C-alpha positions in Angstrom: 193.8 26.3 55.1 195.9 24.1 53.2 199.6 25.5 54.0 198.2 25.2 57.6 197.4 21.5 57.2 200.6 20.6 55.6 202.6 22.3 58.1 200.3 20.3 61.0 201.2 16.9 58.9 204.8 17.4 59.0 205.0 18.4 62.1 202.6 14.9 63.0 205.4 13.4 60.8 208.4 14.7 63.1 206.6 14.0 66.0 204.8 10.5 65.5 206.5 8.8 62.5 204.6 8.7 59.1 202.2 6.0 60.2 200.6 8.5 62.6 200.8 11.2 60.7 199.0 9.5 57.8 196.2 7.9 59.7 195.6 11.4 60.5 195.6 13.0 56.7 194.3 10.4 54.8 190.3 10.7 55.3 190.1 14.5 55.9 188.2 16.7 53.2 190.2 16.9 50.0 189.3 20.7 50.3 192.2 20.9 52.8 195.0 19.1 50.6 197.2 20.9 48.7 199.5 19.3 46.3 202.5 19.0 49.0 199.8 17.1 51.3 198.8 14.6 48.5 202.3 13.6 47.3 202.9 13.1 51.1 200.3 10.8 51.3 200.6 9.2 48.0 204.5 8.4 48.6 204.1 6.9 52.2 201.0 4.8 50.8 203.8 3.4 48.6 206.2 3.0 50.9 203.4 1.0 53.0 202.6 -0.8 50.6 199.2 0.7 50.1 199.4 0.6 46.0 195.5 1.3 45.2 195.0 3.8 47.6 198.6 5.4 46.4 197.8 5.0 42.6 194.4 6.8 43.1 195.9 9.7 44.2 198.5 9.6 42.0 196.6 9.2 39.3 194.2 12.4 40.2 197.7 14.6 40.4 198.2 13.0 36.3 194.9 13.9 35.2 194.9 17.5 36.4 198.8 17.9 34.7 200.2 18.8 38.0 202.7 15.3 37.9 206.4 16.3 38.3 209.1 13.5 37.6 208.7 11.7 41.1 205.4 11.3 40.5 205.3 10.0 37.3 207.8 7.5 39.2 205.9 6.3 41.9 202.7 6.5 39.6 204.6 3.8 37.4 205.7 1.7 40.3 202.1 1.3 41.9 200.5 0.8 38.5 202.9 -2.0 38.4 202.1 -3.4 41.8 198.4 -3.2 40.7 199.4 -5.4 38.1 198.7 -3.2 35.1 202.3 -4.0 33.9 201.5 -2.2 29.9 200.5 0.9 31.5 203.2 0.9 34.3 205.7 0.6 31.3 203.8 3.6 29.3 204.3 6.2 32.6 208.0 4.4 32.8 208.8 6.2 29.2 208.3 9.4 30.4 210.7 9.1 33.3 213.7 11.6 32.2 216.0 10.7 35.0 218.3 7.7 34.3 218.6 6.9 38.4 214.2 6.9 38.3 214.5 5.0 34.9 217.0 2.6 36.4 214.5 2.3 39.8 211.9 1.5 38.1 213.1 -1.2 35.8 215.0 -3.0 38.6 211.4 -3.3 40.2 210.2 -4.4 37.1 212.4 -7.6 37.1 211.3 -7.9 41.0 207.6 -7.9 39.7 208.6 -9.9 36.8 210.4 -12.9 38.9 207.6 -12.7 41.5 205.0 -13.4 39.2 207.0 -16.0 37.3 207.1 -14.1 34.1 210.4 -15.5 33.9 210.6 -15.1 29.7 210.3 -11.3 30.1 212.7 -10.9 33.1 215.2 -12.5 31.3 214.5 -10.3 28.3 214.6 -7.4 30.3 217.5 -8.4 32.3 219.7 -8.9 28.9 218.4 -5.2 28.0 219.6 -3.5 30.9 223.2 -5.4 30.5 223.5 -4.7 27.4 223.2 -1.1 28.5 225.7 -1.6 31.7 222.7 -0.9 33.9 222.0 -3.6 36.6 223.4 -3.9 40.2 225.5 -6.9 41.0 222.6 -8.9 42.2 220.8 -8.3 39.1 224.0 -9.6 37.4 224.0 -13.2 38.9 220.1 -13.0 38.4 220.5 -12.7 34.6 223.3 -15.2 34.3 221.1 -17.9 36.4 218.0 -17.5 33.7 219.9 -17.5 30.9 221.9 -20.8 32.0 218.0 -22.1 32.6 216.6 -23.8 29.2 213.2 -23.3 28.0 211.5 -26.0 29.5 212.7 -25.1 32.6 211.7 -21.5 32.5 208.3 -22.9 31.2 207.7 -25.1 34.3 208.5 -21.5 36.6 205.5 -19.4 34.5 203.0 -21.2 37.1 202.6 -19.8 40.5 202.6 -22.9 43.6 198.8 -23.3 43.8 198.9 -22.8 47.5 200.7 -19.6 46.9 198.0 -18.7 44.1 195.1 -19.4 46.5 196.4 -17.0 49.3 197.0 -14.0 46.4 193.5 -14.5 45.4 192.5 -14.0 48.8 194.3 -10.8 49.2 192.9 -9.7 45.9 189.2 -10.6 46.7 190.0 -8.6 49.7 189.6 -11.6 52.0 192.5 -11.4 54.4 191.1 -13.5 56.9 191.0 -16.3 53.9 194.5 -15.3 52.5 196.2 -15.7 56.0 195.0 -18.9 56.8 196.0 -20.1 53.4 199.1 -18.7 53.5 199.9 -20.2 57.0 199.3 -23.8 55.3 202.0 -22.8 52.2 205.5 -24.3 52.7 207.5 -21.0 53.0 210.8 -23.2 51.7 209.0 -23.4 48.4 209.1 -20.1 46.2 210.3 -18.3 49.6 210.2 -14.7 47.7 206.8 -14.8 47.4 205.8 -16.4 50.4 207.6 -13.4 52.3 206.1 -10.8 50.2 202.7 -12.2 50.8 203.0 -12.4 54.3 204.2 -8.9 54.3 201.1 -7.6 52.5 199.2 -9.6 55.4 201.2 -8.2 58.1 202.5 -11.7 59.5 205.3 -10.6 60.4 205.7 -12.9 63.5 205.7 -15.9 61.2 208.5 -14.3 59.0 210.4 -13.9 62.1 210.3 -17.5 63.1 211.7 -18.9 59.7 215.0 -19.5 59.1 215.1 -20.0 55.0 217.1 -21.7 53.3 218.0 -19.5 50.4 220.3 -16.6 50.9 218.2 -14.4 48.7 215.2 -15.5 50.4 217.1 -13.8 54.1 217.8 -11.1 52.7 214.3 -10.2 51.7 213.2 -11.4 55.2 215.7 -8.5 56.8 214.5 -6.2 54.1 210.9 -6.5 55.1 211.3 -7.0 58.9 213.8 -3.9 59.0 210.9 -1.6 57.5 208.6 -2.9 59.7 210.6 -2.2 62.7 211.4 1.0 61.5 207.4 2.0 61.0 207.1 0.9 64.7 210.2 2.6 65.7 211.3 -0.9 67.1 215.0 0.2 67.6 215.8 -2.9 69.6 214.4 -5.3 67.2 216.1 -3.8 64.4 219.7 -3.9 66.7 218.6 -7.7 67.1 217.5 -8.2 63.8 221.1 -6.9 62.1 223.6 -7.2 64.7 224.6 -10.6 64.0 222.8 -10.9 60.4 224.9 -12.2 57.1 223.8 -9.3 55.5 224.6 -6.4 58.4 226.9 -5.0 55.4 223.9 -3.8 53.4 221.9 -2.2 56.5 225.0 -0.9 58.4 223.5 2.9 58.2 220.3 1.5 59.9 222.1 -0.7 62.7 223.7 2.4 63.2 220.7 4.9 63.6 219.4 2.0 65.9 222.1 2.2 68.5 222.0 5.9 68.4 218.3 6.0 68.8 218.7 3.6 72.2 221.5 5.8 73.5 224.1 3.3 72.8 226.2 6.0 71.2 229.7 3.9 71.2 228.4 1.0 69.0 226.9 3.4 66.7 229.9 5.5 66.4 231.8 2.4 65.8 229.5 0.8 63.2 229.4 4.1 61.1 233.4 4.2 61.2 233.4 0.9 59.8 231.3 1.9 56.9 233.6 5.2 56.7 236.4 3.2 56.4 234.5 0.8 53.3 233.1 3.7 51.9 235.2 7.1 52.5 231.6 8.8 52.3 232.0 12.3 54.6 228.5 11.8 55.9 229.6 8.3 57.4 232.4 9.9 59.1 230.0 12.8 60.8 227.9 10.4 62.2 230.5 8.3 63.5 232.1 11.2 65.0 228.7 13.0 66.6 227.6 9.5 68.1 231.4 9.1 69.4 231.0 12.9 71.3 227.9 11.3 72.9 229.6 8.3 74.6 232.0 7.9 77.8 235.5 8.9 76.8 233.9 10.3 73.5 236.8 13.3 72.7 239.3 10.6 72.1 237.1 8.1 70.5 236.0 10.6 68.1 239.2 12.4 67.3 241.0 8.5 66.2 238.2 8.7 63.9 238.9 12.0 62.6 242.9 11.7 62.4 242.3 8.0 60.4 240.2 9.8 57.8 242.5 12.6 57.9 245.4 10.2 56.7 243.9 9.5 53.5 241.2 11.9 52.5 242.7 15.2 54.2 241.6 17.8 51.8 238.4 16.2 51.3 237.4 16.5 55.1 239.2 20.1 55.7 236.8 20.8 53.2 233.6 19.8 55.1 232.3 22.4 58.1 231.2 19.6 60.1 234.7 17.9 60.5 236.4 21.0 61.0 233.8 22.2 63.7 234.4 18.9 65.2 238.2 19.1 65.5 237.6 22.6 66.9 235.3 21.7 69.4 237.4 18.8 70.6 240.9 20.9 70.7 238.9 23.4 72.8 238.7 20.8 75.3 242.1 18.8 74.8 244.7 20.6 72.6 246.6 17.3 72.9 244.2 14.7 70.7 245.3 16.6 67.8 249.2 17.5 66.1 249.8 20.8 65.9 249.8 20.5 62.3 245.9 19.5 62.0 245.0 22.5 64.3 246.9 25.2 61.8 245.6 23.5 59.2 241.3 23.7 60.1 242.4 27.3 61.4 244.1 27.8 57.4 241.7 30.3 56.1 240.0 31.6 59.1 241.4 31.2 62.6 238.4 30.2 64.9 240.7 28.3 67.5 243.0 31.2 69.2 246.5 30.1 68.8 247.2 30.7 72.6 245.0 27.1 73.1 248.4 25.6 73.7 249.4 28.2 76.4 245.8 27.8 78.2 245.9 24.4 78.4 249.2 24.2 79.8 250.4 22.2 76.6 253.4 24.2 75.5 255.5 21.4 75.0 253.8 20.3 72.0 255.2 23.3 70.2 258.5 23.7 72.1 261.4 23.3 69.5 258.9 23.5 66.9 260.6 24.7 63.6 257.4 25.9 61.2 256.9 28.5 58.2 253.2 28.5 59.6 252.2 32.1 60.9 249.7 30.3 63.2 252.0 27.8 64.8 254.4 30.7 65.2 251.9 32.7 67.0 251.0 29.6 69.2 255.0 29.2 70.1 255.4 33.2 71.1 252.1 32.6 73.4 254.2 30.3 75.0 257.4 32.1 75.4 255.7 35.2 76.8 256.0 35.0 80.1 259.5 33.9 80.3 260.5 36.0 77.2 257.8 38.4 76.4 260.1 40.7 73.8 261.2 37.3 72.1 257.5 36.4 71.9 256.4 40.4 70.5 258.8 40.0 67.8 257.9 36.4 66.8 254.5 37.2 66.9 254.7 40.5 65.3 256.5 38.6 62.3 253.2 36.5 61.7 251.5 39.9 60.4 252.1 40.5 57.2 249.5 43.2 56.8 247.8 46.5 59.5 247.4 44.4 62.5 243.4 44.0 63.4 242.8 45.4 66.9 243.1 42.1 68.6 246.5 41.7 67.4 247.6 45.4 68.1 246.5 44.7 71.4 248.7 41.7 72.0 251.9 43.2 70.9 250.9 46.2 72.9 250.6 44.3 76.0 253.8 42.2 75.0 256.1 44.6 74.8 254.9 46.3 77.8 255.5 43.5 79.6 259.0 43.6 78.1 259.6 47.3 78.6 259.7 48.1 75.5 257.5 51.0 75.6 258.0 52.8 72.6 257.0 50.0 70.5 254.2 49.6 72.8 252.9 52.9 72.2 252.9 52.3 68.5 250.6 49.4 69.1 248.4 51.3 71.6 247.5 54.1 69.5 245.4 51.3 67.5 243.8 49.8 70.1 242.9 53.0 72.4 241.2 55.6 70.1 239.1 57.3 72.9 238.0 57.0 76.3 235.6 54.1 75.7 238.1 52.2 74.1 239.9 52.2 77.0 237.4 51.6 79.8 236.3 48.7 77.6 239.8 47.1 77.9 240.1 44.5 80.9 241.7 45.7 84.0 245.5 44.1 82.9 245.4 45.3 79.9 244.3 49.0 81.1 247.2 48.8 83.7 249.8 48.0 80.7 248.0 51.1 78.6 248.9 53.4 81.5 251.6 52.1 82.6 252.7 52.7 78.7 252.0 56.2 78.6 253.7 57.1 82.2 256.9 55.5 80.6 256.6 57.4 77.1 256.3 60.7 79.0 252.6 61.2 78.5 252.6 61.4 82.4 249.8 63.7 82.3 247.4 61.5 80.3 248.8 58.5 82.5 247.5 60.2 85.8 244.0 61.3 84.2 243.6 57.7 83.2 244.6 56.2 86.5 242.4 58.4 88.2 239.1 57.6 86.3 239.9 53.8 86.0 237.5 51.9 88.5 240.3 49.4 89.6 240.3 46.9 92.1 241.0 48.6 95.6 242.8 45.5 96.7 245.5 45.5 94.2 248.6 46.2 94.9 249.9 46.8 91.2 247.7 49.9 90.4 248.6 51.5 93.6 252.2 51.1 92.8 251.5 52.6 89.2 249.4 55.5 90.5 252.7 56.1 93.0 255.3 56.0 90.1 252.7 58.6 87.8 253.1 61.1 91.1 256.4 60.7 91.5 257.1 61.2 87.8 254.8 64.4 88.1 256.9 65.3 91.6 253.9 65.7 93.1 254.8 64.9 96.6 251.3 65.2 98.0 249.9 62.4 95.6 252.6 60.0 96.5 251.7 60.2 100.1 248.3 59.8 99.3 248.6 57.0 97.3 250.8 55.1 99.7 248.9 56.2 102.6 245.1 54.7 100.6 247.4 51.9 99.1 248.4 50.3 102.6 245.0 51.0 104.1 243.3 49.1 101.0 246.2 46.7 100.7 248.1 46.0 103.4 250.9 45.4 101.1 254.3 44.7 103.0 256.0 46.7 100.1 253.6 49.7 100.0 254.1 49.2 104.1 257.6 49.5 104.0 257.3 53.1 101.6 255.1 54.5 104.4 256.8 53.5 107.2 260.4 54.7 105.7 258.0 58.0 104.7 257.0 58.2 108.7 260.4 57.7 109.5 262.0 60.4 107.8 259.5 62.9 108.3 259.0 62.4 111.9 255.2 62.1 111.1 253.3 61.3 114.3 249.8 62.3 112.7 250.6 60.0 109.8 252.0 57.3 112.4 248.6 57.1 114.0 246.4 56.9 110.8 249.1 53.4 110.1 248.2 52.5 113.6 244.3 52.8 112.7 244.3 51.1 109.6 247.1 48.2 110.6 245.1 44.9 110.5 247.7 42.8 110.9 250.4 44.7 113.1 252.8 44.2 110.0 252.7 47.7 109.8 253.5 48.7 113.0 256.4 46.4 113.4 258.2 47.7 109.9 257.6 51.3 111.4 259.4 49.6 114.6 262.0 48.9 113.2 262.9 52.0 110.9 262.4 54.4 113.8 263.7 52.6 116.7 267.4 54.1 116.5 266.2 57.3 115.4 263.2 58.2 117.3 262.5 55.2 120.2 259.6 56.6 121.2 257.4 56.2 118.1 259.3 52.8 117.5 258.1 52.3 121.3 254.5 53.2 120.0 254.9 51.2 117.0 255.7 48.0 118.7 253.1 48.3 121.3 250.6 48.5 118.5 252.4 45.4 116.3 251.8 43.6 120.1 248.3 44.2 119.9 248.0 41.2 117.2 248.6 37.5 118.1 251.4 36.5 115.7 253.6 39.7 117.3 252.9 38.2 121.3 254.3 35.2 120.2 257.1 36.5 118.8 258.0 38.7 121.6 259.4 36.1 123.7 262.1 35.6 121.0 262.7 39.4 119.5 263.5 41.6 122.8 263.4 44.4 120.5 259.6 44.1 119.7 258.9 44.1 123.6 
């Protein structure tokens, strides 16, 4: 039950945000809540500045001896926010992580400053400074406090009466009175405390309207409003808050995220990329590329960002799988956006993008004339050469294989050597590709054609014939019929030759096959075959060819052939120019 409750809680958070999820969970019976749920409530109550409620949960976890270091950190912080400094410091002393200690003591100093305990704040700042644990902001605060004499420090110890009354209203849970009182306080006097109280009272419209004179107050205003807008998922308000903000550099990631949420992807990408150029964190480049790819002309923008990163952080980026996948995806669509060397680098450990990509995208000019020792690029060059010089391409590809070729590599070499008519070499590689009938059937039609052609040329004619007969080839493919005829001729099977010529003509209407058919009819004066030719002739071409082949040797057959051709419109038109047909 507790596990189901926790799952529902996190699903609500994902769908509606932490505020809705917390509202749903908070008042439910304790019996439904596991330690995971209690921690979720406590941490988010702390984020929502509901310190009393958060401390109650964290205290119960602590009393049950179930606290981990994160629980202890939040317990120390909530105890501090609820005003019990001594107890908060006791909890903080048990923190092991330097990061957690630093977070607590930074908050502790903020608390001391906010409550005008400047002596304590100065002492703590000097201690942390000696340990080199201060941020640049707190270093400036330390320098400022150290510049003040004791009298001035003592004057700051008292909160302004107006703010003190507002604070009392909050502590007495008289929120209406506290709001009324705070609105009467001058926000330019002790702006930091005014903003914090306004935040606690939810007076965000008042915070929005005020331009604070102090830079530190303006920054705090930005932080408070940003937190509020994020909880409200008010992405456009976040953009308006941050895009021209003097503290924009501190909140760049929030601005980029907000742009992304309102689908201003190119803006989001540019903000993340600006951050990346300053900080050189891969994650910022990943976010920039992700959003760039959602925008118009996204591939070009994303590629330009990646290429910038590769100039200075090549090894770091090539070790990042997300960056590598982005390069491969972009290149698959447009190989011109990266140099051949970049593509080779991302395929160094595992070839994911085929070296055929330049040929497929008609971009062979990018690798033409390239001289390299890189096997991947040499394979790319070979793909680009295979149509013009298959033997040269096959030998170049062969040289890139340092051990036994894979089945795919063997298939490439078998096909290319076959295209180059180097059938003996081709046969060697076919032996690795085609080990049984199933392998042959699984080959694409053109690969099957080259395999059977190779078997025929190396003397395995019977095998080639059997494979040809069993191949379910496209009947309109002239090459397949021609291969079958060549096989039959090598077997000296005249009946098979004639049958395949006849069927080939019938299925393809090929001029070459028709010419062969006509020559056979003419040589053998076979009137029965002539009739079959006339019946299957759908264009008149076959009949005309037969007429030309026989008009001197057998004028009567020629006349029949031309008469059949004349039945087709184009030969009627030609009749007036070519008397032979008529």
